C-alpha positions in Angstrom: 226.7 293.2 119.5 226.1 295.9 122.1 227.2 296.3 125.7 224.4 295.8 128.2 223.4 299.0 130.0 224.7 299.8 133.5 222.5 299.1 136.5 219.6 301.5 137.0 220.6 304.6 139.0 217.5 304.0 141.1 217.3 300.2 141.7 213.8 300.7 143.3 212.5 301.6 139.8 213.5 298.1 138.5 210.8 295.4 138.8 211.1 293.1 141.8 211.9 289.4 141.3 210.4 286.9 142.0 207.2 288.4 140.6 203.6 287.8 141.6 201.3 285.5 139.6 198.0 287.0 138.5 194.9 286.2 140.6 192.8 283.6 138.9 195.7 282.4 136.7 197.6 280.0 139.0 199.3 278.0 136.2 200.6 280.9 134.1 203.9 282.7 134.8 203.6 286.2 136.3 202.3 288.8 133.8 205.3 291.1 134.4 207.7 288.3 133.3 205.7 287.8 130.1 206.0 291.6 129.5 209.7 291.4 129.9 209.9 288.5 127.5 208.0 290.5 124.9 210.2 293.6 125.4 213.5 291.8 124.7 216.0 289.1 125.5 217.7 290.9 128.4 216.5 293.2 131.2 217.2 294.1 134.8 215.3 292.9 137.9 215.7 293.8 141.5 216.2 291.2 144.3 215.4 291.4 148.0 218.8 293.0 148.8 218.5 295.8 146.2 220.9 294.1 143.7 219.9 294.3 140.0 221.0 291.1 138.1 220.2 290.4 134.5 217.0 288.5 133.6 217.3 286.3 130.5 213.8 286.0 129.1 214.0 283.6 126.1 214.3 279.9 125.7 217.3 279.7 123.3 219.3 282.2 125.3 218.6 280.4 128.6 219.8 277.1 127.2 223.0 278.8 126.0 223.7 280.4 129.3 223.0 277.2 131.3 225.5 275.3 129.2 228.2 278.1 129.1 231.3 277.3 131.2 231.9 281.0 131.7 229.0 281.2 134.2 229.1 279.9 137.8 226.4 278.2 139.9 228.4 278.9 143.1 226.1 280.8 145.5 229.1 281.9 147.6 230.6 284.1 144.9 230.2 287.9 145.6 227.4 289.2 143.5 225.6 285.9 143.1 221.8 286.6 142.7 220.4 284.7 145.6 216.6 285.2 145.9 216.6 285.1 149.7 219.2 285.7 152.4 221.7 282.8 152.8 221.4 281.3 156.3 224.2 282.4 158.7 226.0 279.1 158.4 225.6 278.8 154.7 223.2 276.5 152.8 223.4 273.0 154.4 222.4 270.2 152.1 222.8 272.0 148.7 226.0 270.1 148.0 227.2 269.9 144.4 224.1 271.8 143.1 225.8 275.1 144.0 229.4 274.1 143.0 231.3 274.3 139.8 233.5 271.8 138.0 235.7 270.0 138.9 234.2 269.7 142.4 230.7 269.5 141.0 231.6 266.7 138.7 233.6 264.8 141.4 230.6 264.7 143.8 227.8 264.3 141.3 229.4 261.2 139.6 229.2 259.4 143.0 225.4 259.4 142.9 224.8 259.2 139.1 224.4 255.4 138.8 221.2 255.0 141.0 219.4 257.6 138.9 220.4 256.2 135.5 217.5 255.6 133.2 217.8 251.8 133.2 218.1 251.6 137.0 215.1 253.8 137.5 212.9 251.9 135.0 213.6 248.8 137.0 211.9 250.6 140.0 208.6 251.0 138.1 206.9 247.9 139.6 207.8 249.1 143.1 206.5 252.6 142.3 203.3 251.2 140.9 202.8 249.2 144.0 203.2 252.3 146.2 200.8 254.3 144.0 198.2 251.5 144.0 198.4 251.1 147.7 198.0 254.8 148.4 195.0 255.0 146.1 193.5 252.0 147.9 194.0 253.8 151.2 192.6 257.0 149.9 189.4 255.4 148.6 188.9 253.6 151.9 189.4 256.8 153.8 187.4 260.0 154.3 185.7 261.6 151.3 186.5 264.4 150.5 190.2 264.4 151.4 193.4 266.4 150.9 195.2 264.9 147.9 198.5 266.4 149.0 198.4 264.7 152.4 196.8 261.4 151.2 198.7 260.9 148.0 200.9 263.5 146.4 203.3 263.8 149.3 203.5 260.2 150.3 204.3 258.8 146.8 207.7 260.5 146.3 208.5 260.3 150.0 208.1 256.6 150.0 210.1 256.2 146.8 213.0 258.4 147.8 213.1 256.8 151.3 213.3 253.3 149.7 216.1 254.5 147.3 218.2 256.3 149.9 217.6 253.9 152.8 215.8 256.5 155.0 213.1 255.3 157.4 209.7 256.4 156.1 208.6 256.5 159.8 210.6 259.8 160.0 208.6 261.5 157.2 206.9 264.0 159.4 210.3 265.3 160.6 212.0 265.6 157.2 208.9 266.9 155.4 208.4 269.7 158.0 212.1 270.7 157.9 212.2 270.5 154.1 209.2 272.9 153.8 211.0 275.4 156.0 214.3 275.1 154.2 212.8 276.0 150.8 210.4 278.7 152.0 211.8 282.0 150.9 209.6 283.9 153.4 211.1 282.0 156.4 213.7 283.9 158.4 217.3 282.9 157.6 217.8 281.7 161.1 214.7 279.4 160.8 216.0 278.0 157.5 219.4 277.5 159.0 217.9 275.6 162.0 215.9 273.4 159.6 219.0 272.8 157.5 221.1 271.8 160.5 218.4 269.5 161.8 218.3 267.7 158.4 222.1 267.6 158.2 222.4 266.1 161.7 219.7 263.6 160.8 221.5 262.5 157.7 224.8 262.4 159.5 223.3 260.0 162.0 222.0 257.8 159.2 225.4 257.8 157.6 226.9 256.6 160.9 224.3 253.7 160.9 225.1 252.8 157.3 228.8 252.8 157.9 228.2 250.4 160.8 225.5 248.3 159.2 225.5 248.8 155.4 222.5 247.8 153.3 221.4 247.8 149.7 220.6 251.5 149.3 222.2 254.8 148.1 223.3 256.0 151.5 225.2 252.7 152.1 226.8 253.2 148.7 228.0 256.7 149.8 229.3 255.0 153.0 231.5 252.8 150.8 232.9 255.9 149.2 233.6 257.4 152.7 235.4 254.2 153.7 237.4 254.3 150.5 238.5 257.9 151.2 236.8 259.3 148.1 234.2 261.2 150.1 234.1 262.7 153.6 231.2 261.8 155.9 230.2 265.5 156.0 230.0 265.5 152.2 228.0 262.3 152.2 225.5 263.8 154.7 225.1 267.0 152.7 224.4 264.9 149.5 221.9 262.9 151.5 220.0 266.1 152.5 220.0 267.3 148.9 218.6 264.0 147.5 216.0 263.6 150.3 214.7 267.2 150.0 214.7 267.4 146.2 213.6 263.9 145.9 210.2 264.4 147.5 209.4 268.2 147.3 209.5 268.6 143.6 207.6 265.5 142.6 205.0 265.9 145.2 204.2 269.4 144.0 204.1 268.2 140.4 201.6 265.5 141.3 199.2 267.9 143.1 199.6 270.9 140.8 199.4 268.6 137.7 196.2 267.1 139.0 194.7 270.5 139.6 195.7 271.6 136.1 194.0 268.5 134.6 190.9 269.0 136.6 190.7 272.5 135.3 191.2 271.2 131.7 188.7 268.3 131.6 189.2 267.6 127.9 192.9 266.9 128.6 192.1 264.9 131.7 189.8 262.7 129.6 192.7 261.8 127.3 194.6 260.3 130.3 191.6 258.7 131.9 190.2 257.0 128.9 193.2 256.0 126.9 195.5 253.1 127.7 198.5 254.4 125.8 202.0 254.6 127.5 203.2 257.0 124.8 200.4 259.4 125.6 201.2 259.2 129.3 204.9 260.0 128.6 203.8 262.9 126.4 201.5 264.2 129.1 204.2 264.2 131.7 206.5 266.3 129.5 203.7 268.7 128.6 202.7 269.2 132.3 206.4 269.7 133.2 206.6 272.4 130.5 203.2 274.0 131.2 203.6 274.2 135.0 207.4 274.6 135.5 207.4 274.4 139.3 210.9 275.9 139.8 209.5 279.1 141.2 212.6 281.3 141.3 214.4 280.2 138.2 218.0 279.1 137.8 220.6 281.6 138.8 224.2 282.1 137.7 227.0 284.7 137.9 229.2 285.6 134.9 232.9 284.7 135.3 233.8 286.5 132.1 232.1 288.8 129.7 229.5 286.9 127.7 227.2 287.7 124.9 223.5 287.1 125.5 220.8 288.1 123.0 223.2 290.4 121.2 224.3 292.2 124.3 227.3 291.7 126.7 226.9 290.7 130.4 230.0 291.7 132.2 232.1 289.4 134.5 230.8 289.5 138.0 227.2 290.3 137.1 224.4 288.1 138.3 222.0 286.3 135.9 218.5 285.1 136.6 217.0 282.4 134.3 213.2 282.0 134.9 212.5 278.7 133.3 208.7 279.2 133.4 208.8 281.9 130.7 211.4 280.0 128.7 208.9 277.1 128.6 206.2 279.6 127.5 208.4 281.2 124.8 206.3 281.2 121.5 209.5 281.0 119.5 210.2 277.6 121.1 206.7 276.2 121.7 203.8 277.2 119.4 200.7 278.3 121.4 202.7 278.0 124.6 199.8 278.9 126.9 197.7 276.0 125.7 197.9 272.7 127.6 198.2 270.1 125.0 199.0 266.6 126.2 199.7 265.5 122.6 202.3 268.2 122.0 205.1 266.6 120.1 208.0 268.7 121.2 207.2 269.2 124.9 210.3 267.2 126.0 212.5 270.0 124.9 211.4 272.0 128.0 213.9 273.3 130.5 211.9 272.4 133.6 214.9 270.3 134.8 217.4 272.9 133.7 220.0 272.4 131.1 223.7 271.7 130.8 226.0 270.1 133.5 223.7 271.2 136.4 220.5 269.8 135.0 218.5 267.9 137.5 220.1 264.6 138.5 216.9 263.0 139.5 214.8 263.7 136.4 214.6 260.0 135.3 213.1 259.1 138.7 210.7 262.1 138.6 209.6 261.1 135.1 208.8 257.5 136.0 206.9 258.5 139.1 204.8 261.0 137.3 204.2 258.5 134.5 202.9 256.0 137.0 200.8 258.5 138.9 199.3 260.2 135.8 198.7 256.9 134.2 197.0 255.4 137.2 195.2 257.9 139.4 192.6 259.2 137.0 191.8 255.8 135.6 191.3 254.3 139.0 189.4 257.3 140.3 187.5 258.4 137.2 185.1 260.7 139.2 187.9 262.6 140.9 186.8 266.3 141.3 187.8 269.4 143.2 186.1 269.8 146.6 186.8 273.5 146.8 186.7 276.6 144.7 189.9 277.5 142.9 190.0 280.8 144.8 190.2 278.9 148.1 193.1 276.6 147.2 196.3 277.8 149.0 199.2 278.1 146.4 202.9 278.1 147.4 203.7 281.6 146.3 206.4 281.9 148.9 208.5 278.8 148.1 211.4 278.0 145.8 209.1 275.2 144.4 205.6 276.2 143.3 202.6 274.0 144.1 199.7 273.9 146.5 199.7 273.4 150.2 196.4 271.5 150.1 194.2 270.1 147.3 190.7 269.1 148.6 189.2 266.4 146.3 186.2 264.2 146.2 185.0 261.3 144.0 
């Protein structure tokens, strides 16, 4: 075991993170990241503020760090490797995602039940109805069309609104503010404004649920508030988190996954021509691995000296865990750059993170993607791109990777 080297004397000489993807290779991690992975398990990167946290490059080491109680996910700790300036009034709506136990555990357990696998599977018929209805509308509408606007964004928005008890009629409002909130290039003040708008909106909904409870997740949180287990402010912040994460991530996976399949017609044919639920489940896991839309990795800060890849990261040092290269680690996934919907071990990916902070909503995301990928290409077998790949606008500036638009025809 060796001690990790000190930060570079000239931080400007350390490669900047997040790194740029190569032109013409929109599905692959940035080449600089792959180079760092080949060089070794641990290296330095430079963030927007000049700080130089450690970059953990390999799958096994990332899983070990994400499950280590000696690291913290609390973005308020000095030295935490934030990839963009924190808004002046903090990060509204992030809730327990950026907390450590026991507070993290206390808040998370209050919303665990609605996302349990059995509960989510019971939602499949309703999700199927939503997907079929949107495909009907798309086929009856203009051709070509933007798949993001017509399908990829409405599917998870309708699902999460139904689960939470949020009026879908407000989708323009919360989608616009969500986009601003997770856009790294947006000024901190604009992100703070968007966060406050969403927080005020969810606080107003919580007031309605407390007065007129229904059969939805927000009403369940209202019961916790009335029982004194949760403050109304905590409930509103949790609502923002679930609303934003509940539609942004899945919508990007639907659109980006469709684009990846259209660029790999042999793999698309497997989904289009086979009526095999096991294959659809395998395809979802492989696309999650292959694409890894978490664009800025997971980030932590060491609370104590820890060993990673045979070296020591000192207490107080920041840690960046880019899941995209972990999911392309050849030591974990043979031929990692090949999209293979029949890959048997794809579910071991870390697209949802790992450890106590892994994504709460992953069962819901999986079911939605299974319904979408198992339905869209069979019902629209002639689906094709209506633009050149070079003209498709990718979300290089967001915390979640995807496309702003996806012109398609059939």
